[in-house]
C-alpha positions as CSV (number, residue, x, y, z in Angstrom):
1,V,-7.0,-3.6,14.3
2,R,-6.7,-4.4,10.5
3,H,-7.1,-8.1,11.2
4,P,-10.5,-9.2,9.8
5,D,-11.3,-11.1,13.0
6,M,-10.5,-8.0,15.1
7,E,-12.7,-5.8,12.9
8,Q,-15.6,-8.3,13.2
9,W,-15.2,-8.3,17.0
10,L,-15.3,-4.5,17.1
11,L,-18.5,-4.5,15.0
12,R,-20.1,-7.1,17.3
13,D,-19.1,-5.0,20.3
14,G,-21.0,-2.0,19.0
15,V,-18.5,0.0,17.0
16,R,-20.1,1.9,14.1
17,P,-19.0,0.8,10.6
18,G,-16.6,3.0,8.7
19,W,-14.1,3.4,11.5
20,L,-11.2,1.8,9.6
21,E,-11.5,4.3,6.7
22,A,-11.7,7.1,9.3
23,L,-8.5,5.8,10.9
24,D,-6.7,5.8,7.6
25,D,-7.9,9.4,7.0
26,Y,-6.7,10.4,10.4
27,Y,-3.3,8.8,10.0
28,N,-2.7,10.4,6.6
29,S,-3.8,13.8,7.9
30,H,-1.7,13.8,11.0
31,L,1.0,11.1,10.6
32,P,1.0,10.4,14.4
33,T,3.9,8.4,15.9
34,A,1.3,6.7,18.2
35,I,-2.5,6.3,18.2
36,G,-4.5,7.2,21.2
37,G,-4.4,9.7,24.0
38,D,-4.9,13.2,22.7
39,W,-6.6,13.0,19.3
40,L,-5.6,15.8,16.9
41,G,-8.0,17.7,14.6
42,D,-11.7,18.2,14.7
43,A,-13.3,16.4,17.7
44,A,-16.4,15.6,15.6
45,R,-14.3,13.6,13.1
46,T,-12.5,11.6,15.8
47,D,-15.5,10.7,18.0
48,G,-15.8,7.3,16.2
49,L,-12.1,6.7,16.7
50,R,-12.2,7.5,20.4
51,D,-15.0,4.9,20.6
52,V,-12.7,2.3,19.0
53,E,-9.9,3.2,21.3
54,S,-12.1,2.7,24.4
55,H,-13.2,-0.8,23.2
56,I,-9.6,-1.8,22.5
57,K,-8.5,-0.5,25.9
58,R,-11.1,-2.7,27.6
59,L,-10.1,-5.7,25.5
60,L,-6.4,-5.3,26.4
61,K,-7.0,-4.4,30.1
62,G,-5.3,-7.6,31.3
63,L,-2.3,-7.0,29.1
64,R,-1.3,-3.6,30.6
65,G,1.6,-3.0,32.9
66,G,5.3,-3.5,33.0
67,P,7.4,-6.6,32.6
68,R,6.4,-9.6,34.7
69,P,7.1,-13.4,34.6
70,L,5.9,-15.0,31.4
71,S,3.6,-17.4,33.2
72,E,1.6,-14.4,34.6
73,W,0.8,-13.2,31.1
74,L,-0.6,-16.5,29.8
75,P,-4.1,-16.3,31.4
76,S,-4.6,-12.9,29.9
77,I,-3.6,-14.0,26.5
78,G,-6.0,-16.9,26.7
79,K,-8.8,-14.6,27.8
80,L,-8.0,-12.3,24.8
81,L,-8.5,-15.1,22.4
82,L,-11.7,-16.1,24.2
83,K,-13.1,-12.6,23.9
84,I,-12.4,-12.4,20.2
85,Y,-13.4,-15.9,19.2
86,G,-15.5,-17.2,22.1
87,E,-18.9,-16.1,20.6
88,R,-18.0,-17.1,17.1
89,D,-19.5,-20.1,15.4
90,F,-17.0,-22.2,13.4
91,D,-18.1,-24.3,10.5
92,L,-15.4,-27.0,10.4
93,E,-16.7,-28.1,7.0
94,N,-15.5,-24.7,5.8
95,E,-11.8,-24.8,5.1
96,A,-11.1,-21.2,6.2
97,D,-13.0,-21.8,9.5
98,R,-11.3,-25.1,10.0
99,V,-7.8,-23.7,9.6
100,R,-8.6,-20.8,11.9
101,W,-10.0,-23.2,14.5
102,M,-6.9,-25.4,14.3
103,A,-4.6,-22.4,14.7
104,I,-6.5,-21.4,17.8
105,Q,-6.1,-24.9,19.2
106,C,-2.3,-24.7,18.5
107,V,-2.1,-21.5,20.5
108,Q,-4.1,-22.9,23.3
109,K,-1.8,-26.0,23.5
110,S,1.2,-23.7,23.5
111,L,-0.3,-21.7,26.4
112,Q,-0.9,-24.9,28.4
113,H,2.6,-26.1,27.7
114,L,4.2,-22.8,28.8
115,A,2.0,-22.7,31.9
116,R,3.6,-25.9,33.2
117,L,7.1,-24.3,33.2
118,P,8.4,-23.4,36.7
119,A,7.9,-19.7,37.3
120,E,11.5,-19.2,38.5
121,L,12.7,-20.4,35.0
122,T,10.6,-18.0,33.0
123,P,12.0,-14.5,32.2
124,N,10.3,-11.2,33.0
125,V,8.8,-9.9,29.7
126,S,6.3,-7.3,28.5
127,A,2.9,-8.3,27.2
128,S,4.0,-7.8,23.6
129,E,7.1,-10.0,24.2
130,A,5.0,-12.6,25.9
131,I,2.7,-12.8,22.8
132,E,5.7,-13.0,20.5
133,F,7.1,-15.8,22.6
134,V,3.8,-17.8,22.3
135,L,3.7,-17.2,18.6
136,D,7.3,-18.4,18.2
137,Q,6.3,-21.6,19.9
138,V,3.6,-22.3,17.3
139,S,5.3,-20.8,14.2
140,G,6.7,-24.3,13.3
141,E,3.3,-26.0,13.6
142,R,1.8,-27.2,10.3
143,I,-1.9,-27.4,9.7
144,A,-2.6,-30.2,7.2
145,P,-5.2,-29.6,4.6
146,K,-8.5,-31.4,4.9
147,N,-8.3,-35.0,3.9
148,T,-10.5,-36.1,1.0
149,E,-10.9,-39.4,-0.8
150,A,-9.1,-38.1,-3.9
151,A,-6.2,-36.7,-1.9
152,V,-2.7,-38.3,-1.9
153,E,-1.0,-37.8,1.4
154,L,2.6,-36.7,1.4
155,V,4.7,-37.5,4.4
156,G,8.4,-37.3,5.2
157,W,10.8,-40.3,5.0
158,L,11.0,-40.8,8.8
159,E,7.2,-40.7,9.2
160,L,6.6,-43.1,6.3
161,S,7.6,-46.2,8.2
162,L,4.9,-45.4,10.8
163,D,2.2,-45.1,8.2
164,D,-0.1,-48.0,7.8
165,A,-1.1,-47.3,4.2
166,P,-1.2,-50.5,2.0
167,R,0.4,-48.7,-1.0
168,L,3.5,-46.5,-0.8
169,I,5.5,-44.6,-3.3
170,V,9.0,-43.3,-2.3
171,T,10.5,-40.6,-4.6
172,S,14.1,-39.4,-4.9
173,F,15.4,-42.7,-3.5
174,N,19.0,-41.5,-4.2
175,E,22.3,-41.3,-2.4
176,G,22.4,-38.1,-0.3
177,F,18.7,-38.2,0.3
178,V,18.4,-41.7,1.8
179,P,20.5,-42.1,3.8
180,S,21.5,-38.5,4.4
181,S,25.1,-37.8,5.0
182,M,26.9,-35.1,7.0
183,N,30.7,-35.0,7.1
184,A,31.9,-31.4,6.9
185,D,30.0,-29.8,9.8
186,L,32.0,-26.8,11.1
187,F,31.4,-27.4,14.7
188,L,30.4,-31.1,14.9
189,P,32.2,-33.2,12.2
190,G,31.5,-36.9,11.8
191,A,34.4,-38.1,13.9
192,L,33.5,-35.9,16.8
193,R,29.8,-36.9,16.6
194,T,30.9,-40.6,16.9
195,A,33.1,-39.8,19.9
196,L,30.3,-38.0,21.7
197,G,27.8,-40.6,20.9
198,L,25.7,-38.3,18.8
199,E,23.8,-39.2,15.6
200,D,26.4,-39.8,12.9
201,N,26.4,-41.2,9.4
202,A,26.6,-44.8,10.7
203,R,23.6,-44.4,12.9
204,R,21.7,-42.6,10.1
205,Y,22.5,-45.5,7.8
206,A,21.2,-48.1,10.3
207,R,18.1,-46.0,11.0
208,D,17.2,-45.7,7.3
209,A,18.0,-49.4,6.6
210,Y,15.6,-50.4,9.3
211,A,12.9,-48.0,7.9
212,L,13.3,-49.5,4.4
213,S,12.9,-53.0,5.7
214,T,9.6,-52.0,7.3
215,L,8.4,-50.5,4.0
216,L,9.2,-53.7,2.2
217,S,6.9,-55.8,4.4
218,P,5.0,-58.4,2.3
219,W,1.6,-57.0,3.4
220,R,2.0,-53.8,1.4
221,E,3.1,-52.7,-2.0
222,T,6.0,-50.3,-2.1
223,T,7.4,-48.6,-5.2
224,L,10.9,-46.9,-5.1
225,I,11.5,-44.2,-7.7
226,V,15.2,-43.5,-8.3
227,G,16.2,-40.4,-10.3
228,R,19.0,-40.5,-12.9
229,R,19.6,-36.8,-13.3
230,T,18.8,-33.5,-11.6
231,E,16.8,-30.7,-13.1
232,D,20.2,-29.2,-14.2
233,D,21.1,-32.6,-15.9
234,D,23.7,-33.5,-13.2
235,P,24.0,-37.3,-12.7
236,L,22.5,-38.9,-9.6
237,A,23.5,-42.1,-7.9
238,P,21.0,-44.6,-6.4
239,S,20.8,-45.0,-2.7
240,R,23.4,-47.4,-1.3
241,L,20.6,-49.1,0.6
242,L,19.6,-50.6,-2.8
243,F,23.0,-52.4,-2.9
244,A,22.7,-54.0,0.5
245,A,22.0,-57.4,-1.1
246,D,23.8,-60.6,-2.1
247,P,26.3,-60.3,-5.0
248,E,24.0,-61.6,-7.7
249,E,21.1,-59.3,-6.8
250,L,23.5,-56.4,-6.4
251,A,24.8,-56.9,-9.9
252,R,21.3,-57.1,-11.4
253,R,20.3,-53.8,-9.7
254,A,23.5,-52.0,-10.9
255,L,22.9,-53.2,-14.5
256,R,19.3,-52.1,-14.3
257,F,20.1,-48.7,-13.1
258,F,23.2,-47.8,-15.2
259,S,22.1,-49.5,-18.5
260,P,20.5,-47.4,-21.2
261,L,16.7,-47.2,-21.0
262,E,14.9,-49.7,-23.2
263,S,12.5,-47.0,-24.4
264,K,12.9,-43.3,-23.9
265,L,9.9,-41.7,-22.4
266,D,8.4,-38.9,-24.5
267,R,8.4,-36.4,-21.6
268,R,8.7,-32.7,-21.7
269,P,9.9,-30.5,-18.9
270,L,6.9,-28.8,-17.4
271,A,8.2,-25.2,-17.9
272,G,9.1,-25.9,-21.6
273,G,6.1,-28.0,-22.3
274,L,3.5,-25.4,-21.5
275,R,1.7,-24.0,-24.5
276,A,-0.7,-21.2,-24.6
277,T,-4.2,-22.4,-25.6
278,R,-5.4,-18.8,-26.1
279,R,-4.0,-15.5,-27.2
280,D,-4.0,-13.9,-23.7
281,L,-4.4,-14.8,-20.1
282,G,-7.7,-13.0,-19.7
283,F,-6.6,-10.2,-17.4
284,D,-9.1,-7.6,-18.6
285,V,-9.3,-4.1,-17.4
286,P,-13.0,-3.3,-16.6
287,R,-14.6,-1.1,-19.2
288,P,-16.3,2.2,-18.2
289,Q,-20.0,2.0,-17.6
290,D,-22.6,4.6,-18.6
291,T,-23.1,7.1,-15.8
292,E,-26.6,7.4,-14.4
293,E,-26.3,11.2,-14.1
294,P,-24.2,13.3,-16.4
295,L,-21.5,15.5,-15.0
296,E,-22.7,19.0,-14.5
297,H,-19.6,20.4,-12.8
298,L,-15.9,19.9,-13.1
299,R,-12.9,21.0,-11.1
300,V,-10.5,23.1,-13.1
301,T,-7.7,20.7,-12.2
302,A,-9.7,17.8,-13.6
303,F,-9.2,18.8,-17.2
304,A,-5.5,17.9,-17.0
305,A,-6.5,14.5,-15.6
306,Y,-8.7,13.9,-18.6
307,L,-6.1,15.0,-21.1
308,A,-3.5,12.7,-19.4
309,C,-5.8,9.7,-19.5
310,P,-9.6,9.6,-20.0
311,Y,-10.0,6.2,-18.3
312,R,-8.1,7.2,-15.2
313,F,-10.1,10.4,-15.1
314,Y,-13.2,8.2,-15.2
315,L,-12.0,6.2,-12.2
316,S,-10.9,9.2,-10.1
317,Q,-13.4,11.9,-11.1
318,V,-16.5,10.0,-12.1
319,L,-16.4,7.0,-9.8
320,G,-14.5,8.9,-7.1
321,F,-11.9,6.1,-6.5
322,R,-9.0,6.9,-4.3
323,S,-6.5,4.8,-2.4
324,A,-5.6,5.0,1.2
325,S,-2.8,3.4,3.2
326,D,-1.2,3.6,6.6
327,D,2.5,3.2,5.6
328,A,3.4,6.9,5.1
329,T,6.1,8.2,7.4
330,E,6.5,11.6,5.8
331,L,4.5,14.2,3.9
332,D,3.9,13.5,0.3
333,G,3.9,16.3,-2.2
334,A,0.2,17.1,-1.8
335,A,0.4,17.1,2.0
336,F,3.5,19.3,2.0
337,G,1.7,21.7,-0.3
338,S,-1.4,21.7,1.8
339,L,0.7,22.7,4.9
340,A,2.2,25.6,3.0
341,H,-1.3,26.7,1.7
342,T,-2.7,26.7,5.2
343,V,0.1,29.0,6.4
344,L,-0.2,31.3,3.5
345,E,-4.0,31.5,3.8
346,E,-3.7,32.6,7.4
347,F,-1.0,35.1,6.5
348,A,-3.4,36.6,4.0
349,S,-5.7,37.5,6.9
350,S,-3.0,38.6,9.3
351,D,-1.8,42.1,10.3
352,E,1.4,41.6,8.2
353,R,-0.4,41.0,4.9
354,E,0.6,44.5,3.6
355,S,3.9,44.7,5.4
356,T,7.0,45.8,3.5
357,D,9.3,44.5,6.3
358,A,10.8,41.1,5.3
359,D,11.8,40.3,8.8
360,R,8.3,40.9,10.2
361,I,6.8,38.8,7.4
362,R,9.3,36.0,8.1
363,L,8.5,36.0,11.8
364,C,4.8,35.9,11.0
365,F,5.4,32.9,8.7
366,E,7.4,31.1,11.4
367,H,4.7,31.7,14.0
368,L,1.9,30.5,11.7
369,L,3.9,27.5,10.6
370,A,4.7,26.4,14.2
371,R,1.0,26.8,15.2
372,Q,-0.2,24.8,12.3
373,V,2.3,22.0,12.8
374,A,1.3,21.7,16.5
375,R,-2.4,21.7,15.5
376,Q,-1.9,19.1,12.7
377,F,0.9,16.9,14.0
378,G,0.9,17.5,17.7
379,E,3.8,18.6,20.0
380,H,6.1,15.8,19.0
381,P,5.9,15.1,15.2
382,G,8.1,12.3,13.8
383,P,11.7,13.0,12.6
384,A,10.8,13.1,8.9
385,I,8.0,15.6,9.6
386,R,10.4,17.8,11.6
387,I,12.9,17.8,8.7
388,Q,10.2,18.7,6.2
389,V,8.9,21.5,8.4
390,Q,12.4,23.0,8.5
391,Q,12.6,22.8,4.7
392,L,9.3,24.6,4.4
393,R,10.5,27.2,6.9
394,L,13.5,28.0,4.7
395,R,11.3,28.3,1.7
396,L,8.9,30.7,3.5
397,A,11.9,32.8,4.7
398,A,12.8,33.3,1.0
399,L,9.2,34.0,0.2
400,A,9.2,36.7,2.9
401,E,11.8,38.7,0.9
402,W,9.7,38.4,-2.2
403,Q,6.5,39.3,-0.4
404,A,8.0,42.5,1.1
405,E,9.4,43.6,-2.3
406,R,6.0,43.0,-3.9
407,A,4.2,45.1,-1.3
408,V,6.7,47.9,-2.0
409,Q,5.6,47.7,-5.7
410,G,2.0,48.3,-4.7
411,W,0.6,44.8,-4.8
412,R,-1.9,43.8,-2.2
413,I,-3.6,40.5,-1.5
414,E,-7.2,41.0,-2.5
415,H,-8.5,37.4,-2.0
416,A,-6.9,34.2,-0.7
417,E,-8.0,30.6,-0.9
418,L,-11.3,31.4,-2.6
419,A,-13.5,28.3,-3.1
420,F,-15.9,28.1,-6.0
421,S,-18.7,25.5,-5.7
422,R,-22.4,24.9,-6.3
423,K,-22.7,24.9,-2.5
424,S,-22.4,28.7,-2.5
425,D,-26.0,29.1,-1.5
426,E,-25.5,27.0,1.6
427,R,-22.2,28.5,2.7
428,P,-21.5,32.3,2.3
429,E,-17.7,31.9,2.2
430,I,-18.0,29.8,-1.0
431,R,-18.4,31.7,-4.3
432,R,-20.5,30.7,-7.2
433,P,-18.8,28.4,-9.7
434,G,-17.6,29.6,-13.0
435,E,-19.4,28.8,-16.2
436,L,-18.2,27.3,-19.5
437,L,-20.8,27.3,-22.3
438,V,-20.5,24.2,-24.5
439,D,-23.0,23.6,-27.3
440,G,-25.7,25.6,-25.5
441,R,-25.3,23.8,-22.2
442,I,-23.4,25.2,-19.2
443,M,-20.6,23.2,-17.5
444,Y,-20.0,24.6,-14.1
445,L,-16.4,25.0,-13.1
446,T,-15.4,24.5,-9.5
447,G,-12.1,24.8,-7.7
448,R,-10.0,27.0,-5.4
449,I,-7.9,30.1,-6.3
450,D,-5.0,30.4,-4.0
451,R,-4.5,34.1,-4.3
452,I,-5.7,37.2,-6.3
453,D,-3.5,40.3,-6.0
454,V,-4.4,43.8,-7.1
455,N,-2.0,46.7,-7.7
456,V,-3.1,49.8,-5.8
457,N,-1.3,52.0,-8.3
458,T,-2.5,50.5,-11.6
459,G,-5.6,48.5,-10.7
460,Q,-4.1,45.5,-12.5
461,R,-5.0,42.1,-11.1
462,Q,-3.0,38.8,-11.0
463,I,-4.5,35.3,-10.3
464,L,-1.7,33.3,-8.6
465,D,-1.3,29.6,-7.7
466,Y,1.2,28.5,-5.0
467,K,3.5,25.7,-6.2
468,T,5.7,23.9,-3.7
469,S,7.1,21.1,-5.9
470,D,10.9,20.8,-5.8
471,S,11.4,21.4,-9.5
472,G,9.8,24.9,-9.6
473,L,8.5,24.5,-13.2
474,K,6.9,27.6,-14.8
475,P,3.4,27.8,-16.2
476,Q,4.6,27.3,-19.8
477,Q,6.3,24.1,-18.8
478,T,3.4,22.6,-16.9
479,H,0.5,23.7,-19.2
480,R,1.9,23.0,-22.7
481,H,3.9,20.2,-24.2
482,K,5.1,20.4,-27.8
483,H,2.7,23.4,-28.5
484,E,-0.3,21.4,-27.2
485,W,-2.3,22.1,-24.0
486,V,-1.8,19.4,-21.3
487,D,-3.2,21.4,-18.4
488,L,-5.9,24.1,-18.4
489,Q,-5.9,25.2,-14.7
490,L,-4.6,28.7,-15.0
491,P,-6.6,29.6,-18.2
492,L,-9.8,28.4,-16.6
493,Y,-9.2,30.5,-13.5
494,R,-10.4,33.4,-15.7
495,H,-13.9,31.8,-15.8
496,L,-13.9,31.5,-12.0
497,A,-12.8,35.1,-11.6
498,R,-15.8,36.3,-13.6
499,S,-18.1,35.1,-10.8
500,L,-16.3,37.8,-8.7
501,G,-17.1,40.4,-11.3
502,I,-13.6,40.4,-12.7
503,D,-14.0,40.6,-16.5
504,E,-10.9,42.5,-17.5
505,P,-7.7,40.8,-18.6
506,V,-5.8,39.4,-15.6
507,G,-2.3,38.1,-15.2
508,L,-1.9,34.4,-14.6
509,G,1.0,32.7,-12.8
510,Y,2.6,30.8,-10.1
511,V,4.2,31.8,-6.8
512,L,7.0,29.3,-6.7
513,L,8.4,27.8,-3.5
514,P,10.9,25.2,-5.0
515,K,13.7,23.3,-3.3
516,N,16.2,26.0,-4.5
517,S,15.2,29.0,-2.4
518,A,17.0,31.3,-4.9
519,N,14.2,30.6,-7.3
520,V,11.4,31.5,-4.9
521,G,9.1,34.1,-6.4
522,L,6.7,34.9,-9.2
523,A,6.5,33.1,-12.5
524,L,3.9,34.7,-14.8
525,A,2.4,32.9,-17.8
526,E,3.2,34.5,-21.2
527,W,0.2,33.5,-23.2
528,S,-1.4,35.6,-25.9
529,V,-5.1,36.2,-26.3
530,E,-5.1,33.7,-29.1
531,E,-3.5,31.0,-27.0
532,L,-6.0,31.6,-24.2
533,A,-8.8,31.3,-26.7
534,E,-7.3,28.0,-27.9
535,A,-7.2,26.8,-24.2
536,D,-11.0,27.6,-24.0
537,R,-11.7,25.6,-27.1
538,M,-9.7,22.7,-25.7
539,A,-11.7,22.8,-22.5
540,Q,-14.9,22.8,-24.5
541,Q,-13.7,19.8,-26.5
542,V,-12.9,18.0,-23.2
543,V,-16.4,18.7,-22.0
544,R,-17.9,17.3,-25.2
545,Q,-15.9,14.1,-24.9
546,I,-16.9,13.7,-21.3
547,R,-20.6,14.2,-22.1
548,A,-20.2,11.6,-24.8
549,G,-18.8,9.1,-22.4
550,E,-15.4,8.9,-24.2
551,F,-13.3,7.3,-21.4
552,W,-11.7,4.4,-23.3
553,P,-9.0,3.2,-23.8
554,P,-6.4,3.9,-21.1
555,K,-3.3,5.8,-22.1
556,E,-0.1,3.9,-22.5
557,P,2.4,4.3,-21.0
558,P,0.6,5.3,-17.8
559,P,0.9,9.1,-17.0
560,K,3.0,10.3,-14.1
561,F,1.6,10.2,-10.6
562,S,-1.1,7.6,-11.5
563,E,0.3,4.8,-9.3
564,E,-2.8,4.6,-7.1
565,L,-4.9,3.4,-10.0
566,A,-2.3,1.0,-11.3
567,F,-3.9,-2.0,-9.8
568,I,-7.2,-1.4,-11.7
569,C,-5.4,-0.6,-14.9
570,M,-3.1,-3.6,-14.4
571,D,-0.1,-1.6,-15.2
572,G,2.9,-3.9,-15.7
573,V,0.7,-7.0,-15.4
574,F,1.9,-9.8,-17.7
575,G,-0.9,-11.2,-19.8
576,R,-3.2,-8.2,-19.6
577,K,-5.4,-7.9,-22.6
578,R,-4.6,-5.3,-25.2
579,F,-6.6,-2.1,-25.0
580,E,-8.8,-2.2,-28.1
581,P,-10.3,1.2,-29.1
582,V,-14.1,1.6,-29.1
583,G,-15.9,0.9,-32.3
């Protein structure tokens, strides 16, 4: 369905635009092994995809069923092409339309040719195999470019003698090319070819000698170009056909070829002769443009993106660029974490949320995980998904031990998966955003807090973030580098918590679910009041720079996990212009 002509047919047939993006989103959310049948997820989000499916099923109605003789599939394949291209107008003066039209003609001729085969000689094949068979028949066909007055036609040696052009130029008229020679064939050596009456060196010589005689007819002008050396400077010999002459002419030709050149041509090899006429090749990364509306709200995770690279922040956060593909076969880090978050969110509202029994918690985790996997990936997820689900199951089993011990210590889950957004007036489950005052103006902070725990014995609170990365890095490792802040997520959670009425000091940390289950558990940040104040000042400075439109230049080398923007930033592109600072 990604073929442009298929997309155009679907749109002509009444499918609403935007279905391809929806299909990409569906695939990346559910990673199905097949598309169609029972669609997973919210029915409202898949209505458009169901419509696409129904159109395609009608289109392919004649290609359903089990194996049958090849000849029985051919009419349906022809009708398929007619449905897609029958109502389309082709402008044969347009090169793209002309090539497409010629390709369709090649397929039609192949269908007609195959239809003449006796039915008893054609194998039983499936519809897809029949289409592959037809495509194999036309794969060797060549569509010549459109002929123009300025074009020089190139043809092969055997076709040249049939050409009626008045002027001909033959290149590489060297031994081994004309005539060609084959002696060391593993299965059909020269002597065996001669004995069997197959084409051998003698017949090839006679064929090429006759072809040369036709090229040298008096009514046309023929130029033979004989190379002396290869690109690697190895010597070449002229074709033996040039020496099929009387002794005097043979001697003249030999002297002419093997004698030193009277004047050496001042010719440079193409690769070595190229010289840059300008400093760069002109591959320029597009500069940021002034935004029509200033940013009034920021996700707490976006500050790390700006600190990593202001330009890539501009692309992803200001312009909203994101990439989508359909080549994933397993959960990436974000999707794996999202699956874990969903399970833990449902656990926080379950009857076992305050349990001190690790086995009961583990069974609850397993039940919630199995239910979410069936809901998200269906009853038969792919092999890679099943392996990743088992990995998450082991991590959750280790987390059950930690959760039970934590409950014994008096900690209770007060909030889970709290969303903070300016849409809080429209949806009661969403809380008001946090506020960061910068130069007298408020920047609203949005985001999601995974979990807030409160100790029933001491009243102390901790704001916790689930981390499912394999490495299991602690907050000090992810937030600071060489005594500088590189991520402000946990410190900014304090501002989100204030919208809940939590003004007292709170603990900040991660609940780690790393690859090594022995390291599953709590990792609290150990930041002083002064360090947290420094983080706030850093956040305020980031806001100032964003408001001032300071998004240039891109950081070099590219930060980690920025591959989806590499094609815009031209990472690794030879000839990309240097990033000049503003001013």
